N, C-alpha and C positions, 0 to 999 in steps of 0.2 A: 501496498498499500504504499501510497506516495504522499507525503509529510503538506499539508498545505496552510499559508499561512490565511486568517482570516480578514474579512475589511475593518472589524472592529477591536482588533489588536491592538496595542501600543506601539511597538517596535513602526508600524508603517505610518502612524501620526507624525512622528518626527522625521519621514523622509522628506524633499524638498523636490519638485519635481527637476526643477535645475539640479542636483544631486544624481537621478535616475540618468536624464538625459545624457551627461556628462559620464558615467559608468556605459551607458547604451554605444556611447561615441568610442569612447576606450578600447569598447569591445567588438569594433566591426559591424554594428548597427548602421544604416543608413534610413535617415528621415526620408519619409517618399511623402509626394502630394497628398492631400486629401480635401474633399470638398466644405466639410464642416471645418470652420475657422477654429471652435474651441478644442479642439483635438489634435495630439500629435502623433503620427504614425511612422513606425521603425518599422524596416525589415531586412531579416538577420539570416538568412539563410534558407533553404528550403526543407520540407518535412519529409518523410519517406517515398510519399510518391511522387515529390518535383516541384510541388507547390510552395509559393513564398511563405515564410511565418512571418506574421505581424504581429508587433506587441503595439497597443494603443493607451495612450496616457491623454489625459486632461491637459490644458494650458496652464492651468493652475489647480494649487492645493482646494482652494475653498468653495468648489464646486459640488453638489448633495452627491454628485457619482463619482468622486475623485476617489474618496479612499475605495472602492469597489473596482474600480480600473487599475490604482496602484496594486493592491491585492493580487488582482488577475494577472498584472506584469510579473510582481513577483514570483508567485507561482510557477508560471510560464518559465521563466528565466530559470527559476529553481531545476524544473523537470530537463531542460534542455542542456544545461551544465551538469545533471546530475548530483545536485547539494542540496542541502535544508532551504527553505527559505529563511530560515534565521542568518544563513551563510551570505546569502545574497545580499542581504540587507546590511551585514557586515561588511562586504565587499564594496557596496554602494558609498558606507559612509566614509571607506578608507580613502575610495577614490576621491571623495570631497575632501577629505584631510590633505591627500596629497597634493590636489589641486590648489588648494589656499596657501599650502607652504613650498608652493614652487614658483 
């Protein structure tokens, strides 16, 4: 069974969209155009049948569905990288820290 993080868990509340975007950029994800100006969409490889894998984030943390989209993104990254959601959150936080100190 794959561990998942829930949208109401404290750890995702401390994540900022900019930190997740920075992490995605550092790990080869590419921003792709999307008609909804309130969403950020990233593509990072293909699935088992060759379809592009896309990750969707809100453009800011304050939208009603922001936590749900962030939780979904963290869970997707955890599955793709064979890590726990908590490890992904830690990696995102480390990316933020290294970006600030650089």
